[in-house]
C-alpha positions in Angstrom: -34.6 -5.3 26.3 -36.4 -3.5 23.6 -35.4 0.0 22.5 -37.6 2.9 22.0 -38.3 3.6 18.4 -38.5 7.0 16.9 -42.1 8.0 17.0 -44.0 8.7 13.8 -43.6 12.3 12.5 -47.2 13.3 12.3 -48.7 16.6 11.4 -52.3 17.7 11.7 -54.2 17.6 8.5 -57.4 19.2 9.6 -60.8 17.7 10.6 -63.1 15.4 8.8 -66.6 15.2 10.3 -65.2 16.7 13.6 -62.6 13.9 13.9 -59.0 15.1 13.7 -57.0 13.5 11.0 -53.2 13.5 10.5 -50.6 13.0 7.8 -47.1 11.7 7.9 -44.7 14.7 7.9 -42.0 12.8 5.9 -41.8 14.4 2.5 -41.5 11.1 0.6 -44.5 9.5 2.5 -47.2 12.2 3.2 -49.8 9.4 3.7 -52.8 9.9 5.9 -52.4 8.5 9.4 -55.2 7.6 11.9 -55.5 5.4 14.9 -56.7 2.6 12.6 -53.6 2.7 10.3 -51.7 -0.6 10.3 -54.4 -2.6 12.0 -57.3 -4.8 11.0 -59.6 -1.7 11.2 -57.7 0.1 8.4 -59.8 0.9 5.3 -63.1 0.3 7.1 -65.9 2.7 7.6 -67.5 0.5 10.3 -67.3 2.2 13.7 -65.0 0.7 16.3 -67.8 -0.2 18.6 -69.2 -2.6 16.0 -65.7 -4.0 15.5 -65.3 -4.8 19.2 -68.7 -6.3 19.3 -67.8 -8.5 16.3 -64.5 -9.6 17.9 -66.4 -10.5 21.1 -69.1 -12.5 19.2 -66.6 -14.3 17.0 -64.2 -15.3 19.8 -66.9 -16.4 22.2 -69.0 -18.5 19.8 -68.1 -22.1 20.3 -68.7 -23.5 16.9 -68.1 -20.3 14.8 -70.7 -17.8 13.6 -72.1 -17.2 10.2 -72.1 -13.7 8.7 -75.9 -13.6 8.7 -76.0 -14.3 12.4 -73.2 -11.8 13.2 -74.9 -9.1 11.1 -78.1 -9.6 13.1 -76.4 -9.5 16.4 -74.4 -6.4 15.9 -76.7 -4.5 13.5 -74.8 -4.4 10.2 -75.6 -5.9 6.8 -74.6 -9.5 5.9 -71.9 -8.2 3.5 -70.3 -6.0 6.3 -70.5 -8.9 8.7 -68.7 -11.2 6.3 -66.0 -8.6 5.9 -65.7 -8.3 9.7 -65.7 -12.0 10.2 -62.9 -12.5 7.6 -60.7 -9.8 9.0 -61.1 -11.0 12.6 -60.4 -14.6 11.7 -57.3 -13.5 9.8 -56.1 -11.6 12.9 -56.7 -14.6 15.1 -55.0 -17.1 12.9 -51.5 -18.3 13.8 -48.8 -16.9 11.5 -45.9 -18.8 12.9 -47.2 -21.8 15.0 -44.9 -23.1 17.6 -43.8 -26.7 17.7 -45.9 -29.3 19.5 -44.2 -30.6 22.7 -44.9 -32.8 25.6 -46.7 -36.0 24.8 -47.6 -36.0 21.1 -49.7 -38.6 19.3 -49.7 -39.1 15.5 -52.1 -41.1 13.3 -53.0 -41.3 9.7 -56.4 -42.1 8.1 -58.0 -42.3 4.7 -61.1 -40.2 4.1 -63.6 -41.3 1.6 -66.6 -43.6 1.2 -66.3 -47.4 1.0 -66.1 -48.9 -2.4 -68.8 -51.5 -1.7 -71.3 -48.7 -1.0 -70.9 -47.0 -4.3 -73.0 -47.5 -7.4 -71.6 -50.0 -9.9 -70.4 -47.4 -12.3 -68.7 -45.3 -9.6 -66.6 -48.2 -8.1 -62.8 -47.9 -8.4 -60.9 -51.1 -9.3 -58.1 -52.3 -7.1 -58.8 -50.0 -4.2 -58.7 -52.5 -1.4 -56.5 -52.2 1.7 -54.0 -49.4 1.8 -54.2 -48.7 -2.0 -56.0 -45.4 -1.4 -56.8 -44.7 -5.1 -60.2 -43.2 -4.3 -59.4 -41.8 -0.8 -57.6 -38.8 0.6 -54.8 -39.5 3.1 -54.9 -37.3 6.2 -52.2 -37.1 9.0 -53.3 -35.9 12.4 -50.9 -34.8 15.1 -52.2 -34.2 18.6 -50.5 -32.6 21.6 -52.2 -34.0 24.7 -54.1 -31.3 26.6 -53.2 -29.0 23.8 -53.4 -28.4 20.0 -54.3 -30.6 17.1 -52.9 -30.2 13.6 -54.2 -32.1 10.5 -52.5 -32.3 7.2 -53.8 -33.6 3.9 -50.8 -35.6 2.5 -50.3 -36.6 -1.0 -49.0 -40.0 0.1 -48.0 -42.0 3.2 -44.4 -42.4 2.3 -41.9 -42.2 5.1 -40.3 -39.1 3.6 -43.6 -37.2 3.6 -44.6 -38.2 7.1 -41.1 -37.6 8.5 -40.9 -34.1 7.0 -44.2 -33.2 8.6 -43.1 -34.6 12.0 -39.8 -32.7 11.9 -41.6 -29.4 11.0 -44.3 -29.7 13.6 -43.0 -31.7 16.6 -40.3 -30.5 19.0 -37.2 -32.8 19.2 -37.7 -33.2 23.0 -41.4 -34.2 22.6 -42.5 -37.8 23.4 -44.1 -39.1 20.2 -46.7 -41.9 20.5 -47.3 -43.1 16.9 -50.4 -44.9 15.9 -49.1 -44.9 12.3 -49.5 -48.2 10.6 -46.6 -47.6 8.3 -43.1 -46.4 8.8 -43.1 -46.6 12.6 -39.6 -48.0 12.6 -38.4 -45.1 10.5 -39.6 -42.6 13.1 -37.9 -44.5 15.9 -35.8 -41.6 17.1 -39.0 -39.7 17.9 -40.7 -42.6 19.7 -40.9 -43.5 23.4 -43.2 -46.2 24.6 -45.4 -45.3 27.6 
């Protein structure tokens, strides 16, 4: 059970544009205190109504929303809309993501164009098969009916893949690997379905 904390010691500071403002009554602190203090709204002159409109627009847009479009919809400049968009996305991001559980699938891929489609002077020698000299290795971990996490990995060694799995997959999860390498090294995670 949580305990009640001591409320802030706040003293009235007067009015600014007919809005009451307050100050912390602790001698060492004496900082201004408003409803916005300690939230994403702090340090912003944009009215709260516009903030709430922005939060609604950002959270309901399926593919995201640009700052120009957001500014047009809520009636602010593009620069202010970019600021709102950035603050709201920061607020909505996961700070401590929970481990994936249930049925979890993992696969790796290499992102980059084919060597044969490149111009002669852009081709990379000895880049066939899994020698990903010219490609970026990406590991994807999917929780069925849930979340997806992707990681750009420096290599596909078993230590690298194993450390990512341990950090992101719950021990009780059922892991279905589609990894082409190191499957036998992840055997304690694997259950065939």
